[in-house]
N, CA, C and O atoms as a Tripos MOL2 file, in Angstrom:
@<TRIPOS>MOLECULE
protein
  256   255    64     0     0
PROTEIN
NO_CHARGES

@<TRIPOS>ATOM
      1 N         -28.1850  122.8810  -52.2820 N.3       1 MET1
      2 CA        -28.9280  122.0640  -52.7190 C.3       1 MET1
      3 C         -29.0660  120.8530  -52.5520 C.2       1 MET1
      4 O         -27.9670  120.3200  -52.3980 O.2       1 MET1
      5 N         -30.1600  119.9380  -52.4950 N.am      2 LEU2
      6 CA        -30.4830  118.9120  -53.5030 C.3       2 LEU2
      7 C         -31.6010  118.4770  -53.8120 C.2       2 LEU2
      8 O         -32.6220  118.3040  -53.1460 O.2       2 LEU2
      9 N         -31.3040  118.2670  -55.0960 N.am      3 SER3
     10 CA        -32.2240  117.9420  -56.6000 C.3       3 SER3
     11 C         -33.5350  117.4420  -55.5410 C.2       3 SER3
     12 O         -33.6690  117.7720  -54.3620 O.2       3 SER3
     13 N         -34.4270  116.5600  -56.3440 N.am      4 LYS4
     14 CA        -35.1240  114.9730  -55.8690 C.3       4 LYS4
     15 C         -34.7080  114.1060  -56.2000 C.2       4 LYS4
     16 O         -34.5690  113.2470  -55.3290 O.2       4 LYS4
     17 N         -34.3570  113.8370  -57.2750 N.am      5 ASN5
     18 CA        -33.1770  112.7020  -57.1920 C.3       5 ASN5
     19 C         -32.2000  112.0380  -56.7200 C.2       5 ASN5
     20 O         -31.8480  110.8650  -56.5990 O.2       5 ASN5
     21 N         -31.8010  113.1950  -56.4540 N.am      6 ASN6
     22 CA        -30.5510  112.4180  -55.0860 C.3       6 ASN6
     23 C         -30.9100  112.8860  -53.6970 C.2       6 ASN6
     24 O         -30.1250  112.8420  -52.7490 O.2       6 ASN6
     25 N         -32.0050  113.2840  -53.6450 N.am      7 LYS7
     26 CA        -32.7450  112.9690  -51.6530 C.3       7 LYS7
     27 C         -33.1940  111.8430  -52.1810 C.2       7 LYS7
     28 O         -33.0520  111.0270  -51.2700 O.2       7 LYS7
     29 N         -33.9080  110.9830  -53.6150 N.am      8 ILE8
     30 CA        -34.1190  109.6130  -53.6070 C.3       8 ILE8
     31 C         -33.1320  108.1980  -53.5330 C.2       8 ILE8
     32 O         -33.4730  107.0330  -53.3260 O.2       8 ILE8
     33 N         -31.3540  108.9620  -53.8630 N.am      9 ARG9
     34 CA        -30.6980  108.0800  -54.0830 C.3       9 ARG9
     35 C         -30.4340  108.2900  -52.8530 C.2       9 ARG9
     36 O         -30.0190  107.2240  -52.3970 O.2       9 ARG9
     37 N         -30.4490  109.1650  -51.9820 N.am     10 LEU10
     38 CA        -29.5240  109.2110  -50.7450 C.3      10 LEU10
     39 C         -30.3230  108.0100  -49.5470 C.2      10 LEU10
     40 O         -29.9270  107.1380  -48.7730 O.2      10 LEU10
     41 N         -31.9870  108.7520  -50.0740 N.am     11 LYS11
     42 CA        -32.5920  107.5270  -49.7760 C.3      11 LYS11
     43 C         -32.6200  106.0050  -49.3080 C.2      11 LYS11
     44 O         -32.5910  105.2430  -48.3420 O.2      11 LYS11
     45 N         -32.6860  106.1000  -50.4730 N.am     12 VAL12
     46 CA        -32.5110  104.1640  -50.8230 C.3      12 VAL12
     47 C         -30.9370  103.9220  -50.5440 C.2      12 VAL12
     48 O         -30.7440  102.7160  -50.6950 O.2      12 VAL12
     49 N         -29.5250  104.6890  -50.1400 N.am     13 LEU13
     50 CA        -28.4630  103.9620  -50.3050 C.3      13 LEU13
     51 C         -28.4520  104.0050  -48.3140 C.2      13 LEU13
     52 O         -27.6210  103.3130  -47.7260 O.2      13 LEU13
     53 N         -29.6110  105.0140  -47.3970 N.am     14 GLY14
     54 CA        -29.8060  104.3440  -45.9830 C.3      14 GLY14
     55 C         -30.4510  102.9860  -46.3160 C.2      14 GLY14
     56 O         -30.0740  101.8630  -45.9820 O.2      14 GLY14
     57 N         -31.7960  103.4550  -47.2530 N.am     15 LEU15
     58 CA        -32.2750  102.1870  -46.7140 C.3      15 LEU15
     59 C         -31.7350  100.1940  -46.3460 C.2      15 LEU15
     60 O         -32.1450   99.2090  -45.7320 O.2      15 LEU15
     61 N         -30.1180  100.8100  -47.5970 N.am     16 PHE16
     62 CA        -30.0340   99.3830  -48.5000 C.3      16 PHE16
     63 C         -28.8340   99.1120  -47.2250 C.2      16 PHE16
     64 O         -28.3350   98.0380  -46.8890 O.2      16 PHE16
     65 N         -28.5360  100.7470  -46.5650 N.am     17 LEU17
     66 CA        -27.3510  100.1210  -45.6200 C.3      17 LEU17
     67 C         -27.3580  100.1860  -43.6770 C.2      17 LEU17
     68 O         -26.4610  100.1070  -42.8380 O.2      17 LEU17
     69 N         -29.2250  100.4090  -43.5830 N.am     18 VAL18
     70 CA        -29.7550   99.8960  -42.6140 C.3      18 VAL18
     71 C         -30.4080   98.7350  -42.5530 C.2      18 VAL18
     72 O         -30.2900   98.0770  -41.5190 O.2      18 VAL18
     73 N         -31.5080   98.0660  -44.0050 N.am     19 SER19
     74 CA        -31.9770   97.1720  -43.7520 C.3      19 SER19
     75 C         -31.0920   95.7470  -43.3850 C.2      19 SER19
     76 O         -31.7810   94.7520  -43.1580 O.2      19 SER19
     77 N         -29.5950   95.5980  -43.3150 N.am     20 PRO20
     78 CA        -29.4220   94.4800  -43.0080 C.3      20 PRO20
     79 C         -29.8030   94.1390  -41.7930 C.2      20 PRO20
     80 O         -30.4330   93.0950  -41.6270 O.2      20 PRO20
     81 N         -29.5710   94.7330  -41.0390 N.am     21 ILE21
     82 CA        -29.5250   95.2620  -39.3010 C.3      21 ILE21
     83 C         -31.1080   95.6850  -38.9510 C.2      21 ILE21
     84 O         -31.5760   95.1170  -37.9630 O.2      21 ILE21
     85 N         -31.5250   96.1330  -39.2890 N.am     22 TYR22
     86 CA        -33.1850   96.3230  -38.8480 C.3      22 TYR22
     87 C         -34.6010   95.2910  -39.1380 C.2      22 TYR22
     88 O         -35.6420   95.3560  -38.4830 O.2      22 TYR22
     89 N         -34.2470   94.0430  -40.6520 N.am     23 VAL23
     90 CA        -34.7070   93.2800  -40.6070 C.3      23 VAL23
     91 C         -34.3040   92.0110  -39.8520 C.2      23 VAL23
     92 O         -35.3790   91.4370  -39.6800 O.2      23 VAL23
     93 N         -33.3760   91.2910  -39.3300 N.am     24 PRO24
     94 CA        -33.0760   90.8210  -38.2670 C.3      24 PRO24
     95 C         -33.7760   91.2050  -36.9250 C.2      24 PRO24
     96 O         -34.2240   90.4190  -36.0910 O.2      24 PRO24
     97 N         -33.7800   92.7470  -36.8770 N.am     25 ILE25
     98 CA        -34.4330   92.4150  -35.2830 C.3      25 ILE25
     99 C         -35.3180   92.3460  -35.6110 C.2      25 ILE25
    100 O         -35.7930   91.3810  -35.0120 O.2      25 ILE25
    101 N         -36.1940   92.8250  -36.3920 N.am     26 VAL26
    102 CA        -37.7560   92.5530  -36.3430 C.3      26 VAL26
    103 C         -38.4440   91.1600  -36.6080 C.2      26 VAL26
    104 O         -39.4600   90.5930  -36.2070 O.2      26 VAL26
    105 N         -37.1480   90.8060  -37.6920 N.am     27 VAL27
    106 CA        -38.1560   89.1340  -37.3610 C.3      27 VAL27
    107 C         -37.9470   88.5750  -36.3330 C.2      27 VAL27
    108 O         -38.9580   87.9630  -35.9880 O.2      27 VAL27
    109 N         -36.2390   88.3440  -34.8860 N.am     28 CYS28
    110 CA        -36.1990   88.2270  -33.8760 C.3      28 CYS28
    111 C         -37.5780   88.4250  -32.7100 C.2      28 CYS28
    112 O         -38.2240   87.5640  -32.1130 O.2      28 CYS28
    113 N         -37.6850   89.9420  -32.6990 N.am     29 TRP29
    114 CA        -39.1130   90.7310  -32.4450 C.3      29 TRP29
    115 C         -40.2390   89.6870  -33.0340 C.2      29 TRP29
    116 O         -41.1660   89.3120  -32.3170 O.2      29 TRP29
    117 N         -40.1140   89.3210  -34.1620 N.am     30 GLU30
    118 CA        -41.6130   89.2310  -34.1570 C.3      30 GLU30
    119 C         -41.8680   87.6190  -33.5160 C.2      30 GLU30
    120 O         -43.0300   87.2720  -33.3060 O.2      30 GLU30
    121 N         -40.9320   86.8360  -33.2730 N.am     31 TYR31
    122 CA        -40.6350   85.0960  -32.9010 C.3      31 TYR31
    123 C         -40.1130   85.1750  -31.7640 C.2      31 TYR31
    124 O         -39.5760   84.1170  -31.4350 O.2      31 TYR31
    125 N         -39.9930   86.5510  -30.5050 N.am     32 ARG32
    126 CA        -39.5910   86.6120  -29.4520 C.3      32 ARG32
    127 C         -39.6270   85.3150  -28.5800 C.2      32 ARG32
    128 O         -38.7470   84.5030  -28.2930 O.2      32 ARG32
    129 N         -40.9600   85.4050  -28.2570 N.am     33 LYS33
    130 CA        -40.9840   83.9220  -27.7490 C.3      33 LYS33
    131 C         -40.9000   82.4640  -27.8340 C.2      33 LYS33
    132 O         -40.8800   81.5380  -27.0230 O.2      33 LYS33
    133 N         -40.8730   82.5490  -28.6830 N.am     34 ASP34
    134 CA        -39.7820   80.9450  -29.0300 C.3      34 ASP34
    135 C         -38.7070   81.2030  -29.2130 C.2      34 ASP34
    136 O         -38.0090   80.1930  -29.1230 O.2      34 ASP34
    137 N         -38.1360   82.1170  -29.4480 N.am     35 ILE35
    138 CA        -35.9150   82.3930  -28.8250 C.3      35 ILE35
    139 C         -36.2330   82.3210  -27.2900 C.2      35 ILE35
    140 O         -35.4290   81.7260  -26.5720 O.2      35 ILE35
    141 N         -36.9990   82.7100  -26.9130 N.am     36 ILE36
    142 CA        -37.0720   83.2970  -25.2970 C.3      36 ILE36
    143 C         -37.6780   81.9600  -24.8320 C.2      36 ILE36
    144 O         -37.6110   81.9100  -23.6040 O.2      36 ILE36
    145 N         -38.2790   80.7920  -25.3870 N.am     37 ASP37
    146 CA        -38.0830   79.4650  -25.0980 C.3      37 ASP37
    147 C         -37.1520   78.4390  -25.5240 C.2      37 ASP37
    148 O         -36.8470   77.4800  -24.8160 O.2      37 ASP37
    149 N         -36.7750   78.6200  -26.5080 N.am     38 PHE38
    150 CA        -35.8270   77.9730  -26.6480 C.3      38 PHE38
    151 C         -34.1230   77.7300  -26.1560 C.2      38 PHE38
    152 O         -33.3710   76.7550  -26.1550 O.2      38 PHE38
    153 N         -33.9950   79.1330  -25.7650 N.am     39 TYR39
    154 CA        -33.0020   79.7710  -24.6880 C.3      39 TYR39
    155 C         -32.8910   78.8510  -22.9150 C.2      39 TYR39
    156 O         -31.9350   78.2060  -22.4860 O.2      39 TYR39
    157 N         -34.5440   79.1900  -22.0730 N.am     40 GLU40
    158 CA        -34.7370   79.0360  -21.5520 C.3      40 GLU40
    159 C         -34.0870   77.3540  -21.5140 C.2      40 GLU40
    160 O         -33.1520   76.9530  -20.8210 O.2      40 GLU40
    161 N         -35.1430   76.3560  -22.7550 N.am     41 ASP41
    162 CA        -34.8420   75.1100  -22.4760 C.3      41 ASP41
    163 C         -33.1270   74.4920  -22.5790 C.2      41 ASP41
    164 O         -32.6510   73.5510  -21.9430 O.2      41 ASP41
    165 N         -32.4560   75.3610  -23.5770 N.am     42 CYS42
    166 CA        -31.0190   74.9080  -23.8230 C.3      42 CYS42
    167 C         -30.4750   75.3970  -21.9680 C.2      42 CYS42
    168 O         -29.5160   74.7910  -21.4900 O.2      42 CYS42
    169 N         -31.1990   76.4920  -21.1170 N.am     43 TRP43
    170 CA        -30.6080   76.3980  -19.5260 C.3      43 TRP43
    171 C         -30.8940   75.6350  -19.3590 C.2      43 TRP43
    172 O         -29.9510   74.8600  -19.2000 O.2      43 TRP43
    173 N         -32.0680   75.0660  -19.2260 N.am     44 LYS44
    174 CA        -32.6070   74.0950  -18.2700 C.3      44 LYS44
    175 C         -31.7400   72.3650  -18.4050 C.2      44 LYS44
    176 O         -31.3260   71.5580  -17.5730 O.2      44 LYS44
    177 N         -31.7940   72.4320  -20.4150 N.am     45 ILE45
    178 CA        -30.9930   71.3320  -19.6900 C.3      45 ILE45
    179 C         -29.1000   71.4730  -19.6980 C.2      45 ILE45
    180 O         -28.4340   70.6090  -20.2670 O.2      45 ILE45
    181 N         -28.7820   72.0470  -19.3580 N.am     46 ALA46
    182 CA        -27.6760   73.0560  -19.6170 C.3      46 ALA46
    183 C         -27.5080   72.3070  -17.5930 C.2      46 ALA46
    184 O         -26.8160   71.3730  -17.1880 O.2      46 ALA46
    185 N         -28.3560   73.1300  -16.9030 N.am     47 THR47
    186 CA        -28.6090   72.8750  -15.7680 C.3      47 THR47
    187 C         -28.9020   71.4420  -14.9520 C.2      47 THR47
    188 O         -28.9910   71.4540  -13.7250 O.2      47 THR47
    189 N         -29.0280   70.3480  -15.6360 N.am     48 ASN48
    190 CA        -29.9350   69.9480  -15.8560 C.3      48 ASN48
    191 C         -31.1290   69.6430  -14.9710 C.2      48 ASN48
    192 O         -31.0730   68.6970  -14.1850 O.2      48 ASN48
    193 N         -32.3320   70.4990  -15.0800 N.am     49 THR49
    194 CA        -33.0190   70.6420  -14.4600 C.3      49 THR49
    195 C         -34.0970   70.6950  -15.3520 C.2      49 THR49
    196 O         -34.5590   71.7790  -14.9940 O.2      49 THR49
    197 N         -35.3040   70.0800  -16.8230 N.am     50 HIS50
    198 CA        -35.2340   69.8370  -18.0050 C.3      50 HIS50
    199 C         -36.4120   69.1920  -17.2520 C.2      50 HIS50
    200 O         -36.0650   68.5450  -16.2640 O.2      50 HIS50
    201 N         -37.9470   69.2410  -17.5540 N.am     51 ASN51
    202 CA        -38.7150   68.1310  -16.4650 C.3      51 ASN51
    203 C         -38.3590   67.2620  -18.2060 C.2      51 ASN51
    204 O         -39.2640   67.8990  -18.7460 O.2      51 ASN51
    205 N         -38.0770   66.8230  -18.7950 N.am     52 ALA52
    206 CA        -37.7540   66.0010  -19.4870 C.3      52 ALA52
    207 C         -37.1590   65.2500  -19.5620 C.2      52 ALA52
    208 O         -37.5150   64.2310  -20.1540 O.2      52 ALA52
    209 N         -35.8360   65.3870  -18.9430 N.am     53 LEU53
    210 CA        -34.9360   64.8950  -18.3050 C.3      53 LEU53
    211 C         -34.6180   64.5180  -16.8370 C.2      53 LEU53
    212 O         -33.6850   63.8910  -16.3370 O.2      53 LEU53
    213 N         -35.6970   65.1060  -16.3290 N.am     54 GLU54
    214 CA        -36.1440   64.8770  -14.6930 C.3      54 GLU54
    215 C         -36.6890   63.0190  -14.5280 C.2      54 GLU54
    216 O         -36.5600   62.0190  -13.8210 O.2      54 GLU54
    217 N         -37.6250   63.7730  -16.2920 N.am     55 LYS55
    218 CA        -38.5470   61.9970  -15.9930 C.3      55 LYS55
    219 C         -37.5730   60.5180  -16.8230 C.2      55 LYS55
    220 O         -37.4350   59.3180  -16.5840 O.2      55 LYS55
    221 N         -37.1710   61.3140  -17.6740 N.am     56 LYS56
    222 CA        -35.6040   60.0750  -18.1920 C.3      56 LYS56
    223 C         -35.1690   59.7170  -16.5060 C.2      56 LYS56
    224 O         -35.8030   59.1010  -15.6500 O.2      56 LYS56
    225 N         -34.4850   60.0550  -16.4780 N.am     57 GLN57
    226 CA        -33.8170   59.9860  -14.7220 C.3      57 GLN57
    227 C         -34.3960   58.8470  -14.1200 C.2      57 GLN57
    228 O         -34.0660   57.6800  -13.9100 O.2      57 GLN57
    229 N         -35.8360   59.9260  -13.8150 N.am     58 ASP58
    230 CA        -36.7770   58.2760  -12.3800 C.3      58 ASP58
    231 C         -37.0900   57.2230  -13.4560 C.2      58 ASP58
    232 O         -37.5180   56.1790  -12.9650 O.2      58 ASP58
    233 N         -36.9950   57.2240  -14.7130 N.am     59 ASP59
    234 CA        -37.8440   56.2440  -15.4480 C.3      59 ASP59
    235 C         -36.2970   54.9400  -15.3900 C.2      59 ASP59
    236 O         -36.5830   53.7780  -15.6800 O.2      59 ASP59
    237 N         -34.6620   55.2890  -14.9840 N.am     60 ASN60
    238 CA        -33.9520   55.0900  -15.2610 C.3      60 ASN60
    239 C         -34.0030   54.4670  -14.1540 C.2      60 ASN60
    240 O         -34.1970   53.2820  -14.4270 O.2      60 ASN60
    241 N         -33.9100   54.6710  -12.6260 N.am     61 THR61
    242 CA        -33.8560   54.5210  -11.6150 C.3      61 THR61
    243 C         -34.4440   53.5160  -11.0320 C.2      61 THR61
    244 O         -34.0580   52.7420  -10.1560 O.2      61 THR61
    245 N         -35.9140   53.6570  -11.9060 N.am     62 LYS62
    246 CA        -36.8920   52.6640  -11.0550 C.3      62 LYS62
    247 C         -36.1890   51.1180  -12.6130 C.2      62 LYS62
    248 O         -36.0590   50.0860  -11.9550 O.2      62 LYS62
    249 N         -35.9740   50.9420  -13.4670 N.am     63 THR63
    250 CA        -35.4110   50.5550  -13.8730 C.3      63 THR63
    251 C         -34.0010   49.2570  -13.6190 C.2      63 THR63
    252 O         -33.7720   48.0600  -13.7940 O.2      63 THR63
    253 N         -33.4080   50.4190  -13.1370 N.am     64 SER64
    254 CA        -31.9090   49.8000  -11.8860 C.3      64 SER64
    255 C         -31.8180   49.2730  -11.2250 C.2      64 SER64
    256 O         -30.7180   49.1390  -10.6890 O.2      64 SER64
@<TRIPOS>BOND
     1     1     2 1
     2     2     3 1
     3     3     4 2
     4     3     5 am
     5     5     6 1
     6     6     7 1
     7     7     8 2
     8     7     9 am
     9     9    10 1
    10    10    11 1
    11    11    12 2
    12    11    13 am
    13    13    14 1
    14    14    15 1
    15    15    16 2
    16    15    17 am
    17    17    18 1
    18    18    19 1
    19    19    20 2
    20    19    21 am
    21    21    22 1
    22    22    23 1
    23    23    24 2
    24    23    25 am
    25    25    26 1
    26    26    27 1
    27    27    28 2
    28    27    29 am
    29    29    30 1
    30    30    31 1
    31    31    32 2
    32    31    33 am
    33    33    34 1
    34    34    35 1
    35    35    36 2
    36    35    37 am
    37    37    38 1
    38    38    39 1
    39    39    40 2
    40    39    41 am
    41    41    42 1
    42    42    43 1
    43    43    44 2
    44    43    45 am
    45    45    46 1
    46    46    47 1
    47    47    48 2
    48    47    49 am
    49    49    50 1
    50    50    51 1
    51    51    52 2
    52    51    53 am
    53    53    54 1
    54    54    55 1
    55    55    56 2
    56    55    57 am
    57    57    58 1
    58    58    59 1
    59    59    60 2
    60    59    61 am
    61    61    62 1
    62    62    63 1
    63    63    64 2
    64    63    65 am
    65    65    66 1
    66    66    67 1
    67    67    68 2
    68    67    69 am
    69    69    70 1
    70    70    71 1
    71    71    72 2
    72    71    73 am
    73    73    74 1
    74    74    75 1
    75    75    76 2
    76    75    77 am
    77    77    78 1
    78    78    79 1
    79    79    80 2
    80    79    81 am
    81    81    82 1
    82    82    83 1
    83    83    84 2
    84    83    85 am
    85    85    86 1
    86    86    87 1
    87    87    88 2
    88    87    89 am
    89    89    90 1
    90    90    91 1
    91    91    92 2
    92    91    93 am
    93    93    94 1
    94    94    95 1
    95    95    96 2
    96    95    97 am
    97    97    98 1
    98    98    99 1
    99    99   100 2
   100    99   101 am
   101   101   102 1
   102   102   103 1
   103   103   104 2
   104   103   105 am
   105   105   106 1
   106   106   107 1
   107   107   108 2
   108   107   109 am
   109   109   110 1
   110   110   111 1
   111   111   112 2
   112   111   113 am
   113   113   114 1
   114   114   115 1
   115   115   116 2
   116   115   117 am
   117   117   118 1
   118   118   119 1
   119   119   120 2
   120   119   121 am
   121   121   122 1
   122   122   123 1
   123   123   124 2
   124   123   125 am
   125   125   126 1
   126   126   127 1
   127   127   128 2
   128   127   129 am
   129   129   130 1
   130   130   131 1
   131   131   132 2
   132   131   133 am
   133   133   134 1
   134   134   135 1
   135   135   136 2
   136   135   137 am
   137   137   138 1
   138   138   139 1
   139   139   140 2
   140   139   141 am
   141   141   142 1
   142   142   143 1
   143   143   144 2
   144   143   145 am
   145   145   146 1
   146   146   147 1
   147   147   148 2
   148   147   149 am
   149   149   150 1
   150   150   151 1
   151   151   152 2
   152   151   153 am
   153   153   154 1
   154   154   155 1
   155   155   156 2
   156   155   157 am
   157   157   158 1
   158   158   159 1
   159   159   160 2
   160   159   161 am
   161   161   162 1
   162   162   163 1
   163   163   164 2
   164   163   165 am
   165   165   166 1
   166   166   167 1
   167   167   168 2
   168   167   169 am
   169   169   170 1
   170   170   171 1
   171   171   172 2
   172   171   173 am
   173   173   174 1
   174   174   175 1
   175   175   176 2
   176   175   177 am
   177   177   178 1
   178   178   179 1
   179   179   180 2
   180   179   181 am
   181   181   182 1
   182   182   183 1
   183   183   184 2
   184   183   185 am
   185   185   186 1
   186   186   187 1
   187   187   188 2
   188   187   189 am
   189   189   190 1
   190   190   191 1
   191   191   192 2
   192   191   193 am
   193   193   194 1
   194   194   195 1
   195   195   196 2
   196   195   197 am
   197   197   198 1
   198   198   199 1
   199   199   200 2
   200   199   201 am
   201   201   202 1
   202   202   203 1
   203   203   204 2
   204   203   205 am
   205   205   206 1
   206   206   207 1
   207   207   208 2
   208   207   209 am
   209   209   210 1
   210   210   211 1
   211   211   212 2
   212   211   213 am
   213   213   214 1
   214   214   215 1
   215   215   216 2
   216   215   217 am
   217   217   218 1
   218   218   219 1
   219   219   220 2
   220   219   221 am
   221   221   222 1
   222   222   223 1
   223   223   224 2
   224   223   225 am
   225   225   226 1
   226   226   227 1
   227   227   228 2
   228   227   229 am
   229   229   230 1
   230   230   231 1
   231   231   232 2
   232   231   233 am
   233   233   234 1
   234   234   235 1
   235   235   236 2
   236   235   237 am
   237   237   238 1
   238   238   239 1
   239   239   240 2
   240   239   241 am
   241   241   242 1
   242   242   243 1
   243   243   244 2
   244   243   245 am
   245   245   246 1
   246   246   247 1
   247   247   248 2
   248   247   249 am
   249   249   250 1
   250   250   251 1
   251   251   252 2
   252   251   253 am
   253   253   254 1
   254   254   255 1
   255   255   256 2
@<TRIPOS>SUBSTRUCTURE
     1 MET1         2 RESIDUE 1 A MET
     2 LEU2         6 RESIDUE 1 A LEU
     3 SER3        10 RESIDUE 1 A SER
     4 LYS4        14 RESIDUE 1 A LYS
     5 ASN5        18 RESIDUE 1 A ASN
     6 ASN6        22 RESIDUE 1 A ASN
     7 LYS7        26 RESIDUE 1 A LYS
     8 ILE8        30 RESIDUE 1 A ILE
     9 ARG9        34 RESIDUE 1 A ARG
    10 LEU10       38 RESIDUE 1 A LEU
    11 LYS11       42 RESIDUE 1 A LYS
    12 VAL12       46 RESIDUE 1 A VAL
    13 LEU13       50 RESIDUE 1 A LEU
    14 GLY14       54 RESIDUE 1 A GLY
    15 LEU15       58 RESIDUE 1 A LEU
    16 PHE16       62 RESIDUE 1 A PHE
    17 LEU17       66 RESIDUE 1 A LEU
    18 VAL18       70 RESIDUE 1 A VAL
    19 SER19       74 RESIDUE 1 A SER
    20 PRO20       78 RESIDUE 1 A PRO
    21 ILE21       82 RESIDUE 1 A ILE
    22 TYR22       86 RESIDUE 1 A TYR
    23 VAL23       90 RESIDUE 1 A VAL
    24 PRO24       94 RESIDUE 1 A PRO
    25 ILE25       98 RESIDUE 1 A ILE
    26 VAL26      102 RESIDUE 1 A VAL
    27 VAL27      106 RESIDUE 1 A VAL
    28 CYS28      110 RESIDUE 1 A CYS
    29 TRP29      114 RESIDUE 1 A TRP
    30 GLU30      118 RESIDUE 1 A GLU
    31 TYR31      122 RESIDUE 1 A TYR
    32 ARG32      126 RESIDUE 1 A ARG
    33 LYS33      130 RESIDUE 1 A LYS
    34 ASP34      134 RESIDUE 1 A ASP
    35 ILE35      138 RESIDUE 1 A ILE
    36 ILE36      142 RESIDUE 1 A ILE
    37 ASP37      146 RESIDUE 1 A ASP
    38 PHE38      150 RESIDUE 1 A PHE
    39 TYR39      154 RESIDUE 1 A TYR
    40 GLU40      158 RESIDUE 1 A GLU
    41 ASP41      162 RESIDUE 1 A ASP
    42 CYS42      166 RESIDUE 1 A CYS
    43 TRP43      170 RESIDUE 1 A TRP
    44 LYS44      174 RESIDUE 1 A LYS
    45 ILE45      178 RESIDUE 1 A ILE
    46 ALA46      182 RESIDUE 1 A ALA
    47 THR47      186 RESIDUE 1 A THR
    48 ASN48      190 RESIDUE 1 A ASN
    49 THR49      194 RESIDUE 1 A THR
    50 HIS50      198 RESIDUE 1 A HIS
    51 ASN51      202 RESIDUE 1 A ASN
    52 ALA52      206 RESIDUE 1 A ALA
    53 LEU53      210 RESIDUE 1 A LEU
    54 GLU54      214 RESIDUE 1 A GLU
    55 LYS55      218 RESIDUE 1 A LYS
    56 LYS56      222 RESIDUE 1 A LYS
    57 GLN57      226 RESIDUE 1 A GLN
    58 ASP58      230 RESIDUE 1 A ASP
    59 ASP59      234 RESIDUE 1 A ASP
    60 ASN60      238 RESIDUE 1 A ASN
    61 THR61      242 RESIDUE 1 A THR
    62 LYS62      246 RESIDUE 1 A LYS
    63 THR63      250 RESIDUE 1 A THR
    64 SER64      254 RESIDUE 1 A SER
């Protein structure tokens, strides 16, 4: 049987092991919309379909 002190130690040890995983997941979950928007912009830039790129290309074709 574990004493109250040992139960607290086990709980602290468990939280210490879980926290490096749990905290970043919670932060990512809170900012998930920003993260999704960032990767959508990266994908659009990589596939050359980003709105800002289209405007810049249109400006370059007008001056050419």
